[in-house]
KEKE-3310 file (N, C-alpha, C; in steps of 0.2 Angstrom, whole numbers, plus 5000, padded with zeros to 4 digits):
npx = (5283:5294:5293:5300:5298:5303:5304:5306:5312:5301:5303:5300:5295:5299:5310:5319:5323:5331:5342:5346:5349:5360:5370:5372:5377:5389:5396:5397:5405:5417:5421:5423:5433:5443:5445:5450:5462:5468:5469:5477:5489:5492:5494:5505:5515:5515:5520:5533:5539:5538:5547:5559:5560:5561:5574:5589:5584:5584:5574:5567:5562:5563:5571:5580:5581:5589:5587:5592:5605:5605:5599:5609:5619:5613:5613:5626:5627:5626:5619:5607:5599:5587:5584:5574:5574:5583:5587:5584:5593:5605:5604:5605:5618:5625:5625:5635:5650:5648:5643:5639:5628:5626:5617:5615:5610:5602:5594:5599:5609:5627:5632:5623:5625:5639:5638:5630:5638:5649:5646:5648:5658:5663:5660:5650:5648:5636:5630:5637:5638:5645:5645:5644:5656:5666:5664:5665:5676:5688:5695:5691:5681:5668:5671:5667:5662:5664:5670:5659:5664:5672:5684:5700:5705:5717:5724:5729:5719:5712:5699:5694:5703:5701:5688:5689:5687:5676:5663:5663:5655:5651:5665:5678:5689:5704:5719:5722:5716:5704:5701:5705:5703:5710:5715:5706:5695:5685:5682:5684:5693:5696:5706:5706:5711:5700:5692:5685:5681:5672:5669:5658:5649:5634:5623:5626:5632:5627:5614:5598:5597:5610:5619:5623:5633:5650:5662:5653:5644:5653:5662:5653:5649:5661:5664:5654:5652:5660:5658:5647:5635:5625:5619:5608:5604:5590:5586:5575:5563:5557:5567:5575:5585:5587:5584:5572:5578:5575:5569:5552:5539:5532:5541:5550:5544:5539:5530:5519:5514:5505:5493:5490:5488:5476:5467:5467:5461:5448:5444:5444:5434:5423:5423:5420:5407:5400:5402:5398:5386:5370:5362:5346:5329:5323:5317:5302:5299:5288:5284:5281:5294:5293:5303:5310:5314:5324:5332:5344:5352:5353:5360:5372:5377:5379:5389:5399:5401:5405:5417:5424:5427:5426:5429:5426:5412:5409:5412:5402:5391:5394:5393:5380:5374:5381:5375:5362:5363:5368:5358:5348:5354:5354:5364:5375:5374:5387:5395:5410:5416:5422:5417:5403:5404:5408:5398:5387:5392:5392:5378:5372:5379:5388:5404:5417:5428:5424:5412:5419:5426:5416:5411:5422:5436:5436:5441:5434:5438:5433:5418:5411:5415:5411:5397:5395:5399:5389:5378:5382:5382:5369:5364:5370:5364:5351:5352:5355:5344:5334:5339:5337:5324:5314:5301:5298:5305:5308:5310)
npy = (5340:5349:5365:5381:5396:5413:5427:5444:5455:5467:5484:5498:5515:5523:5515:5516:5530:5532:5524:5531:5543:5539:5536:5548:5555:5548:5551:5565:5565:5559:5569:5580:5574:5573:5587:5591:5584:5589:5602:5601:5596:5607:5617:5611:5612:5625:5629:5623:5630:5643:5642:5639:5651:5660:5658:5665:5678:5694:5701:5691:5683:5670:5653:5651:5664:5680:5691:5695:5697:5708:5718:5719:5725:5737:5742:5745:5756:5755:5757:5747:5741:5732:5726:5721:5721:5722:5733:5744:5740:5742:5756:5760:5757:5765:5777:5779:5773:5756:5740:5726:5713:5698:5685:5668:5669:5663:5667:5677:5683:5681:5693:5702:5699:5703:5717:5721:5718:5726:5739:5740:5743:5734:5716:5703:5687:5677:5665:5656:5649:5638:5644:5658:5659:5657:5668:5680:5677:5672:5656:5650:5637:5626:5615:5604:5600:5606:5598:5597:5606:5619:5629:5637:5653:5655:5663:5679:5688:5701:5703:5690:5685:5693:5689:5675:5657:5648:5637:5633:5627:5625:5622:5629:5629:5636:5647:5653:5657:5658:5648:5634:5618:5604:5605:5615:5630:5639:5652:5664:5678:5691:5703:5719:5734:5742:5737:5723:5706:5694:5677:5666:5653:5656:5650:5641:5650:5664:5664:5666:5656:5652:5662:5667:5658:5653:5663:5669:5680:5691:5689:5691:5704:5710:5707:5713:5726:5736:5748:5762:5759:5745:5735:5724:5712:5703:5690:5691:5682:5690:5698:5692:5692:5682:5674:5662:5649:5636:5624:5622:5609:5611:5618:5608:5599:5595:5607:5602:5593:5597:5600:5587:5580:5586:5583:5568:5567:5572:5563:5551:5555:5556:5542:5536:5541:5536:5522:5519:5512:5514:5512:5504:5507:5503:5487:5481:5468:5456:5451:5440:5428:5413:5399:5384:5371:5362:5368:5374:5364:5356:5365:5367:5354:5352:5361:5355:5343:5348:5354:5343:5337:5327:5325:5337:5337:5325:5329:5339:5330:5322:5331:5335:5322:5320:5330:5326:5313:5316:5323:5313:5305:5313:5322:5336:5351:5356:5345:5334:5327:5314:5310:5309:5299:5288:5287:5283:5271:5263:5264:5257:5245:5243:5240:5250:5255:5254:5263:5275:5276:5278:5291:5299:5295:5288:5292:5297:5294:5296:5297:5286:5280:5291:5290:5277:5280:5289:5281:5272:5281:5285:5272:5270:5281:5277:5265:5270:5278:5267:5260:5270:5274:5263:5261:5270:5267:5268:5258)
npz = (5409:5418:5425:5429:5437:5435:5443:5443:5456:5463:5461:5469:5467:5479:5483:5473:5472:5484:5481:5469:5475:5483:5474:5467:5479:5481:5469:5471:5483:5478:5469:5478:5486:5476:5473:5486:5487:5476:5480:5492:5486:5478:5488:5494:5484:5482:5494:5494:5483:5488:5499:5492:5485:5496:5501:5506:5505:5509:5515:5522:5536:5539:5542:5531:5526:5525:5534:5546:5544:5536:5544:5554:5546:5543:5556:5558:5551:5537:5522:5516:5502:5496:5481:5467:5454:5439:5431:5441:5451:5444:5442:5456:5459:5452:5459:5468:5477:5480:5487:5478:5481:5476:5472:5464:5447:5436:5426:5419:5406:5401:5398:5404:5417:5419:5415:5426:5437:5434:5438:5451:5466:5475:5474:5480:5479:5484:5482:5472:5456:5444:5431:5435:5443:5434:5426:5433:5442:5435:5431:5443:5451:5456:5470:5478:5495:5511:5526:5541:5551:5560:5552:5551:5544:5538:5529:5520:5520:5527:5531:5533:5543:5554:5556:5560:5563:5553:5547:5531:5521:5504:5493:5483:5469:5466:5464:5475:5492:5506:5521:5519:5512:5509:5493:5490:5493:5505:5504:5492:5486:5475:5472:5464:5454:5453:5464:5472:5471:5479:5484:5491:5500:5505:5511:5522:5531:5531:5533:5543:5552:5554:5556:5569:5573:5576:5567:5558:5557:5558:5548:5537:5539:5537:5524:5516:5522:5518:5510:5510:5505:5501:5488:5487:5476:5471:5462:5448:5438:5428:5424:5414:5400:5391:5376:5370:5364:5361:5349:5344:5343:5332:5324:5321:5313:5296:5285:5280:5289:5299:5291:5286:5298:5303:5292:5293:5306:5304:5294:5302:5311:5302:5297:5309:5311:5300:5300:5313:5325:5331:5346:5347:5351:5368:5371:5377:5388:5393:5410:5423:5417:5409:5411:5405:5416:5412:5403:5407:5412:5401:5392:5399:5399:5386:5384:5392:5385:5372:5376:5379:5392:5403:5417:5423:5421:5428:5441:5443:5443:5454:5465:5465:5469:5481:5489:5489:5495:5507:5513:5514:5523:5534:5537:5541:5531:5529:5529:5527:5512:5512:5525:5521:5512:5520:5529:5520:5515:5527:5530:5519:5519:5509:5501:5508:5501:5488:5488:5491:5479:5470:5474:5475:5471:5458:5441:5427:5410:5398:5388:5389:5401:5409:5408:5414:5427:5430:5431:5441:5452:5453:5456:5469:5476:5475:5483:5495:5498:5499:5510:5520:5518:5516:5512:5503:5491:5475:5466)
capx = (5289:5294:5295:5302:5296:5308:5300:5311:5310:5298:5306:5295:5298:5303:5317:5324:5325:5337:5348:5349:5353:5366:5374:5374:5381:5395:5400:5399:5410:5423:5423:5426:5440:5448:5446:5454:5468:5472:5471:5483:5495:5494:5497:5512:5519:5516:5525:5540:5541:5539:5553:5564:5560:5563:5581:5594:5580:5586:5567:5564:5564:5563:5578:5584:5582:5595:5585:5596:5612:5603:5598:5616:5623:5610:5615:5633:5627:5627:5612:5605:5594:5585:5581:5572:5574:5590:5588:5584:5599:5611:5604:5607:5625:5628:5624:5641:5653:5643:5644:5633:5627:5624:5615:5615:5605:5602:5589:5603:5615:5633:5633:5619:5629:5645:5636:5628:5644:5654:5644:5649:5665:5664:5655:5650:5644:5634:5628:5640:5638:5651:5645:5646:5663:5670:5663:5668:5682:5691:5699:5688:5676:5666:5676:5664:5659:5669:5667:5655:5668:5675:5690:5703:5705:5724:5726:5731:5714:5711:5692:5693:5707:5697:5682:5690:5685:5669:5661:5661:5650:5654:5672:5680:5696:5707:5726:5723:5709:5704:5697:5707:5702:5714:5717:5701:5695:5679:5681:5689:5693:5700:5707:5708:5712:5694:5688:5686:5676:5672:5664:5657:5643:5630:5618:5628:5635:5624:5606:5596:5598:5617:5623:5626:5638:5657:5663:5649:5642:5659:5664:5648:5649:5667:5664:5648:5651:5666:5655:5641:5629:5624:5614:5606:5600:5586:5585:5568:5563:5555:5573:5579:5587:5589:5579:5570:5581:5573:5564:5545:5537:5530:5547:5554:5541:5538:5524:5513:5512:5499:5487:5488:5485:5469:5464:5466:5456:5442:5443:5442:5427:5418:5422:5416:5400:5398:5402:5395:5380:5367:5358:5339:5325:5323:5312:5299:5298:5283:5287:5287:5296:5293:5309:5310:5319:5329:5337:5351:5355:5355:5365:5378:5379:5382:5396:5404:5402:5409:5424:5427:5429:5422:5430:5422:5405:5408:5412:5395:5386:5395:5391:5372:5373:5383:5371:5356:5364:5369:5351:5345:5357:5353:5371:5375:5376:5394:5399:5415:5415:5424:5412:5397:5405:5409:5391:5384:5394:5390:5371:5370:5383:5392:5411:5419:5432:5420:5408:5423:5428:5411:5410:5428:5442:5436:5441:5432:5443:5429:5411:5408:5416:5406:5390:5395:5399:5383:5374:5384:5380:5361:5362:5372:5359:5345:5353:5355:5336:5331:5341:5334:5316:5312:5294:5298:5309:5305:5311)
capy = (5344:5353:5372:5386:5403:5418:5433:5449:5458:5473:5490:5503:5522:5525:5512:5519:5536:5532:5522:5537:5548:5537:5537:5555:5557:5545:5555:5571:5563:5558:5575:5583:5571:5575:5594:5592:5581:5594:5608:5600:5596:5614:5620:5609:5614:5632:5630:5622:5636:5649:5641:5640:5659:5663:5657:5670:5684:5699:5703:5685:5681:5662:5650:5652:5671:5684:5697:5697:5700:5715:5722:5720:5730:5744:5744:5747:5762:5753:5758:5741:5742:5726:5727:5715:5723:5723:5740:5748:5738:5746:5763:5761:5756:5771:5783:5780:5767:5752:5733:5722:5706:5694:5677:5665:5672:5659:5670:5683:5681:5683:5701:5706:5699:5707:5724:5723:5718:5732:5746:5740:5744:5727:5711:5697:5681:5673:5658:5656:5643:5637:5650:5664:5659:5657:5674:5685:5675:5667:5650:5647:5632:5622:5609:5600:5603:5606:5595:5601:5608:5626:5629:5643:5656:5653:5667:5686:5693:5704:5702:5683:5684:5696:5685:5669:5651:5646:5631:5636:5623:5623:5624:5632:5628:5642:5647:5656:5659:5657:5642:5629:5611:5600:5610:5620:5635:5641:5659:5667:5685:5693:5711:5722:5741:5745:5735:5716:5701:5688:5671:5662:5649:5660:5646:5638:5655:5670:5664:5668:5651:5650:5669:5668:5652:5654:5670:5670:5687:5695:5688:5694:5711:5712:5707:5717:5733:5740:5754:5764:5756:5738:5734:5717:5711:5697:5689:5691:5679:5694:5702:5688:5694:5676:5672:5655:5646:5629:5624:5619:5604:5614:5620:5602:5595:5598:5611:5598:5588:5599:5599:5580:5578:5588:5579:5562:5568:5573:5557:5547:5556:5554:5535:5533:5542:5531:5515:5518:5509:5517:5507:5505:5508:5497:5482:5479:5461:5454:5448:5435:5424:5406:5396:5377:5369:5358:5372:5376:5357:5354:5369:5365:5347:5353:5364:5350:5339:5352:5355:5336:5338:5322:5325:5342:5335:5320:5333:5341:5325:5320:5337:5334:5316:5321:5334:5322:5308:5319:5325:5307:5302:5318:5325:5343:5354:5357:5338:5333:5322:5307:5308:5307:5292:5283:5286:5279:5264:5260:5263:5252:5239:5242:5241:5257:5258:5255:5269:5281:5276:5281:5298:5303:5293:5286:5298:5295:5297:5297:5298:5279:5280:5296:5287:5272:5283:5292:5275:5270:5287:5284:5266:5272:5285:5273:5261:5274:5279:5261:5259:5275:5274:5257:5261:5275:5265:5269:5252)
capz = (5408:5424:5423:5435:5435:5437:5444:5446:5462:5461:5463:5470:5467:5485:5484:5468:5474:5489:5477:5465:5479:5485:5468:5467:5484:5480:5464:5474:5487:5474:5467:5484:5487:5471:5475:5492:5486:5472:5484:5496:5482:5476:5493:5496:5479:5483:5500:5492:5479:5492:5503:5488:5484:5502:5502:5505:5504:5515:5518:5525:5543:5540:5544:5526:5524:5528:5537:5552:5542:5533:5550:5557:5542:5545:5563:5557:5547:5530:5518:5513:5498:5493:5474:5464:5447:5437:5430:5447:5454:5440:5444:5463:5459:5449:5464:5472:5479:5483:5486:5475:5484:5470:5472:5457:5443:5429:5421:5416:5401:5404:5397:5409:5424:5418:5416:5433:5442:5432:5441:5459:5468:5477:5472:5485:5476:5490:5480:5466:5452:5440:5426:5438:5445:5428:5423:5438:5445:5430:5434:5449:5449:5462:5471:5483:5501:5517:5532:5545:5556:5559:5549:5552:5538:5535:5523:5521:5519:5534:5533:5535:5549:5560:5558:5563:5560:5551:5543:5525:5516:5498:5492:5476:5467:5464:5466:5482:5495:5513:5524:5514:5514:5504:5487:5488:5498:5507:5502:5487:5486:5470:5473:5458:5455:5454:5469:5473:5470:5484:5483:5497:5501:5511:5515:5529:5535:5532:5534:5550:5557:5555:5557:5576:5574:5574:5565:5552:5557:5557:5541:5532:5539:5534:5516:5513:5524:5516:5507:5514:5501:5499:5484:5487:5471:5472:5455:5446:5432:5423:5422:5410:5393:5387:5371:5370:5358:5360:5344:5346:5339:5325:5320:5320:5309:5290:5286:5278:5294:5302:5287:5286:5304:5303:5288:5296:5311:5301:5291:5307:5314:5297:5297:5315:5310:5294:5302:5320:5325:5337:5350:5346:5357:5372:5370:5383:5389:5398:5415:5424:5411:5411:5408:5406:5421:5409:5398:5410:5413:5394:5390:5403:5397:5379:5385:5394:5379:5367:5379:5380:5399:5407:5424:5426:5421:5434:5447:5444:5445:5461:5469:5466:5472:5488:5492:5491:5500:5514:5515:5516:5529:5540:5539:5540:5525:5528:5530:5522:5507:5515:5530:5518:5509:5525:5531:5515:5515:5533:5530:5514:5519:5503:5502:5509:5496:5482:5489:5490:5472:5466:5476:5476:5468:5451:5436:5420:5405:5392:5388:5391:5408:5412:5408:5419:5433:5432:5433:5448:5457:5453:5460:5476:5479:5476:5489:5502:5499:5501:5517:5524:5518:5511:5510:5497:5486:5468:5462)
cpx = (5288:5296:5297:5300:5301:5304:5305:5308:5307:5302:5302:5299:5302:5309:5321:5327:5331:5343:5351:5352:5359:5372:5377:5378:5388:5399:5402:5405:5417:5425:5426:5433:5445:5450:5451:5461:5472:5474:5477:5489:5497:5497:5504:5517:5521:5521:5532:5543:5542:5546:5559:5565:5563:5571:5585:5591:5582:5579:5564:5567:5564:5570:5582:5585:5588:5593:5589:5602:5610:5602:5605:5620:5620:5612:5622:5633:5628:5619:5611:5599:5592:5581:5580:5571:5581:5591:5588:5591:5605:5610:5606:5614:5628:5628:5631:5644:5648:5645:5638:5633:5623:5623:5616:5609:5605:5598:5593:5608:5622:5635:5629:5623:5635:5643:5634:5634:5649:5652:5645:5656:5667:5658:5655:5645:5642:5631:5631:5639:5644:5651:5647:5653:5667:5670:5666:5674:5685:5696:5697:5683:5674:5670:5673:5662:5664:5666:5663:5658:5671:5682:5693:5704:5712:5725:5727:5725:5712:5703:5691:5697:5704:5691:5683:5688:5678:5669:5659:5656:5653:5661:5673:5687:5698:5715:5727:5716:5710:5700:5699:5705:5705:5716:5711:5700:5687:5677:5687:5688:5698:5700:5710:5709:5705:5690:5690:5680:5677:5667:5664:5650:5639:5625:5620:5631:5631:5617:5605:5598:5606:5622:5626:5632:5645:5658:5659:5647:5647:5661:5659:5648:5656:5667:5659:5648:5657:5664:5649:5635:5630:5618:5613:5601:5597:5584:5577:5567:5561:5561:5577:5579:5589:5583:5578:5573:5579:5568:5557:5544:5535:5536:5551:5551:5540:5531:5518:5510:5505:5492:5485:5485:5478:5465:5462:5461:5449:5440:5441:5436:5422:5417:5419:5408:5397:5397:5399:5388:5376:5362:5350:5336:5325:5317:5309:5297:5293:5285:5281:5288:5296:5299:5309:5316:5325:5334:5344:5355:5357:5360:5372:5381:5382:5389:5401:5406:5407:5417:5428:5431:5425:5423:5426:5414:5404:5408:5405:5390:5387:5393:5384:5371:5375:5378:5364:5357:5365:5363:5348:5348:5357:5360:5370:5377:5383:5398:5404:5413:5417:5419:5405:5398:5405:5402:5387:5385:5392:5382:5369:5373:5387:5400:5413:5423:5428:5415:5413:5426:5423:5410:5416:5433:5442:5436:5439:5436:5439:5422:5408:5409:5412:5399:5390:5395:5393:5378:5376:5382:5372:5360:5364:5366:5352:5346:5353:5347:5333:5333:5338:5327:5314:5305:5293:5303:5306:5306:5308)
cpy = (5349:5360:5376:5393:5408:5424:5438:5452:5465:5479:5496:5510:5524:5522:5514:5525:5536:5529:5527:5542:5546:5537:5544:5557:5554:5549:5562:5570:5562:5565:5580:5581:5573:5583:5595:5589:5586:5600:5607:5599:5603:5618:5618:5612:5621:5634:5629:5628:5642:5648:5642:5648:5662:5662:5663:5677:5688:5702:5697:5684:5673:5660:5651:5659:5674:5691:5700:5700:5707:5720:5724:5725:5737:5747:5747:5753:5761:5754:5751:5741:5735:5728:5721:5716:5725:5730:5745:5746:5742:5753:5765:5761:5762:5778:5784:5773:5762:5745:5730:5715:5702:5687:5675:5667:5669:5662:5675:5680:5683:5690:5704:5705:5703:5715:5726:5723:5724:5738:5746:5740:5737:5722:5705:5692:5677:5666:5656:5649:5643:5643:5656:5665:5660:5664:5680:5683:5670:5662:5647:5642:5629:5616:5605:5603:5601:5601:5600:5603:5615:5625:5636:5646:5654:5657:5674:5690:5695:5703:5695:5682:5687:5692:5678:5663:5651:5639:5633:5633:5622:5626:5626:5631:5634:5642:5649:5657:5658:5651:5636:5622:5607:5605:5615:5625:5637:5648:5661:5674:5687:5701:5714:5730:5744:5742:5727:5712:5695:5683:5667:5659:5652:5655:5643:5644:5661:5670:5665:5662:5649:5656:5669:5662:5655:5661:5672:5677:5692:5695:5691:5701:5714:5712:5712:5725:5737:5747:5756:5762:5749:5737:5726:5715:5704:5696:5688:5688:5684:5698:5698:5692:5688:5675:5664:5652:5639:5628:5620:5613:5606:5616:5614:5598:5599:5602:5607:5593:5590:5598:5592:5577:5580:5584:5572:5562:5568:5567:5552:5548:5554:5546:5533:5535:5537:5524:5514:5516:5512:5512:5509:5506:5502:5493:5480:5472:5460:5450:5445:5431:5417:5402:5388:5375:5365:5362:5373:5369:5355:5358:5368:5359:5348:5356:5359:5345:5342:5353:5348:5336:5333:5323:5331:5340:5330:5324:5336:5336:5322:5325:5336:5328:5317:5325:5330:5317:5310:5321:5319:5304:5307:5321:5332:5345:5355:5350:5337:5327:5315:5305:5306:5300:5287:5281:5282:5272:5260:5259:5258:5246:5238:5243:5248:5260:5259:5262:5275:5281:5280:5289:5302:5301:5291:5292:5295:5298:5297:5297:5292:5279:5285:5293:5282:5275:5286:5287:5273:5275:5286:5278:5267:5276:5281:5268:5264:5276:5273:5259:5264:5275:5269:5257:5266:5273:5265:5262:5246)
cpz = (5414:5422:5430:5432:5439:5437:5447:5452:5460:5465:5463:5469:5473:5486:5479:5469:5479:5485:5472:5469:5482:5480:5467:5473:5483:5475:5467:5479:5484:5471:5472:5486:5482:5472:5481:5491:5481:5476:5489:5492:5480:5481:5495:5490:5480:5489:5498:5488:5483:5497:5499:5486:5490:5504:5501:5504:5510:5518:5522:5532:5544:5541:5538:5523:5527:5531:5542:5550:5539:5539:5553:5553:5543:5551:5563:5552:5539:5527:5514:5509:5495:5486:5470:5456:5444:5435:5436:5451:5451:5442:5451:5463:5456:5453:5468:5473:5482:5482:5483:5478:5479:5471:5464:5453:5436:5424:5417:5411:5404:5403:5402:5416:5424:5419:5423:5438:5440:5436:5448:5460:5471:5475:5477:5482:5482:5488:5473:5463:5448:5435:5429:5440:5439:5425:5427:5441:5440:5433:5440:5447:5456:5463:5477:5489:5507:5522:5537:5551:5555:5557:5550:5545:5534:5529:5525:5521:5526:5536:5536:5542:5555:5561:5562:5560:5558:5548:5536:5520:5510:5497:5484:5475:5464:5466:5473:5485:5503:5515:5519:5517:5508:5499:5486:5494:5499:5505:5497:5486:5480:5470:5466:5459:5457:5460:5470:5472:5475:5482:5489:5497:5507:5514:5522:5533:5536:5533:5541:5554:5559:5557:5563:5577:5572:5573:5559:5552:5555:5550:5536:5533:5536:5527:5513:5516:5523:5513:5511:5511:5499:5495:5484:5482:5472:5465:5454:5439:5426:5420:5416:5403:5389:5382:5371:5363:5357:5355:5347:5342:5332:5321:5318:5314:5302:5290:5284:5284:5298:5298:5287:5292:5305:5298:5290:5302:5309:5297:5296:5310:5309:5297:5303:5314:5305:5297:5309:5320:5332:5340:5348:5352:5362:5371:5377:5383:5395:5403:5419:5417:5413:5407:5410:5411:5418:5405:5401:5410:5406:5391:5393:5400:5390:5379:5387:5388:5374:5370:5380:5387:5404:5415:5427:5426:5427:5441:5449:5446:5452:5466:5471:5470:5480:5492:5494:5496:5507:5517:5518:5522:5535:5542:5538:5533:5523:5529:5525:5518:5510:5521:5527:5515:5514:5528:5526:5515:5521:5533:5525:5515:5513:5505:5503:5504:5489:5482:5488:5482:5468:5467:5475:5471:5461:5446:5430:5415:5398:5393:5391:5399:5412:5413:5414:5426:5435:5434:5440:5454:5458:5457:5467:5479:5480:5482:5495:5503:5502:5508:5522:5524:5513:5509:5504:5491:5479:5464:5466)
residu = (UNK:UNK:UNK:UNK:UNK:UNK:UNK:UNK:UNK:UNK:UNK:UNK:UNK:UNK:UNK:UNK:UNK:UNK:UNK:UNK:UNK:UNK:UNK:UNK:UNK:UNK:UNK:UNK:UNK:UNK:UNK:UNK:UNK:UNK:UNK:UNK:UNK:UNK:UNK:UNK:UNK:UNK:UNK:UNK:UNK:UNK:UNK:UNK:UNK:UNK:UNK:UNK:UNK:UNK:UNK:UNK:UNK:UNK:UNK:UNK:UNK:UNK:UNK:UNK:UNK:UNK:UNK:UNK:UNK:UNK:UNK:UNK:UNK:UNK:UNK:UNK:UNK:UNK:UNK:UNK:UNK:UNK:UNK:UNK:UNK:UNK:UNK:UNK:UNK:UNK:UNK:UNK:UNK:UNK:UNK:UNK:UNK:UNK:UNK:UNK:UNK:UNK:UNK:UNK:UNK:UNK:UNK:UNK:UNK:UNK:UNK:UNK:UNK:UNK:UNK:UNK:UNK:UNK:UNK:UNK:UNK:UNK:UNK:UNK:UNK:UNK:UNK:UNK:UNK:UNK:UNK:UNK:UNK:UNK:UNK:UNK:UNK:UNK:UNK:UNK:UNK:UNK:UNK:UNK:UNK:UNK:UNK:UNK:UNK:UNK:UNK:UNK:UNK:UNK:UNK:UNK:UNK:UNK:UNK:UNK:UNK:UNK:UNK:UNK:UNK:UNK:UNK:UNK:UNK:UNK:UNK:UNK:UNK:UNK:UNK:UNK:UNK:UNK:UNK:UNK:UNK:UNK:UNK:UNK:UNK:UNK:UNK:UNK:UNK:UNK:UNK:UNK:UNK:UNK:UNK:UNK:UNK:UNK:UNK:UNK:UNK:UNK:UNK:UNK:UNK:UNK:UNK:UNK:UNK:UNK:UNK:UNK:UNK:UNK:UNK:UNK:UNK:UNK:UNK:UNK:UNK:UNK:UNK:UNK:UNK:UNK:UNK:UNK:UNK:UNK:UNK:UNK:UNK:UNK:UNK:UNK:UNK:UNK:UNK:UNK:UNK:UNK:UNK:UNK:UNK:UNK:UNK:UNK:UNK:UNK:UNK:UNK:UNK:UNK:UNK:UNK:UNK:UNK:UNK:UNK:UNK:UNK:UNK:UNK:UNK:UNK:UNK:UNK:UNK:UNK:UNK:UNK:UNK:UNK:UNK:UNK:UNK:UNK:UNK:UNK:UNK:UNK:UNK:UNK:UNK:UNK:UNK:UNK:UNK:UNK:UNK:UNK:UNK:UNK:UNK:UNK:UNK:UNK:UNK:UNK:UNK:UNK:UNK:UNK:UNK:UNK:UNK:UNK:UNK:UNK:UNK:UNK:UNK:UNK:UNK:UNK:UNK:UNK:UNK:UNK:UNK:UNK:UNK:UNK:UNK:UNK:UNK:UNK:UNK:UNK:UNK:UNK:UNK:UNK:UNK:UNK:UNK:UNK:UNK:UNK:UNK:UNK:UNK:UNK:UNK:UNK:UNK:UNK:UNK:UNK:UNK:UNK:UNK:UNK:UNK:UNK:UNK:UNK:UNK:UNK:UNK:UNK:UNK:UNK:UNK:UNK:UNK:UNK:UNK:UNK:UNK:UNK:UNK:UNK:UNK:UNK:UNK:UNK:UNK:UNK:UNK:UNK:UNK:UNK:UNK:UNK:UNK:UNK:UNK:UNK:UNK:UNK:UNK:UNK:UNK)
# end
């Protein structure tokens, strides 16, 4: 009975240490990569938030800021106060006639917006949304965007006619206004006894990058410079007076759900501890291990027999026979199967078609045909050995 000995490669302590070091270095590299990616993502998010917060800010010198407009108003003798607190803005408006520059403030309620606007002589809505328009200019609503071309004012508002043509950006529907496009207008002005309320899209007109275009600067100064004081309110999320009316998950579920969830969690942990199995201690096995050479062959044969797959078994038999026949004939290890079959037929003098049938074409359809094919392969291999080495013929 032939045996084969399997001896595991010896691993010395100096070899194990570099592998352990490489594993630690790999995990450290992964951790650093995650930190770098997270840092870049956080920086990009912060940059986007800052750019959004920077829009229409009178203290900002960026393209989307309005610092240039604030300085022009100051050059015209107007006191421009940038206020980021609603209470402070209301106090400043109470000191005398003033213009309130009011961007969109979604964090404020309708009452808070109305109270803030009521303290101003003039109100200029520089980024009006539907709610603000309906609240301070009843009947007005957003109505699309104007084409990117300069439009004449075509109205009786002196501030607009002196400024001339502008490219207004957003349009608003109303009964009357300036810079008309179809049935909408780029500027709305509602004059009342106590003052007036104007609405205009400031992003394409009053920001630093667009202020010098067309009559943008003149229109901005005409709308905001009517009084000696401009209170430019920059919305602050801390100013909100809105209560959180959205119910939480706890409000939507019955009271007993929390207790039952905790009980189920405890029961699951207890079941896991009860039914869980702990790995025992490692079993030391003496090496090298002696394994019978026939065990692999017998085991694989049983698997093929159980799977009832004679073709797969035949392929394994043919692969072994082809390897041995190619070695006998002196062919290269990568020789093609037809080349081996033709060489075997030529060396033994057997019919070429018959040899190809044995090595390639014949398909066994049962155990009997598989046994017959195995016999023919053995006979063919013996014939090649006899033709190549007649003195070593076992038969």
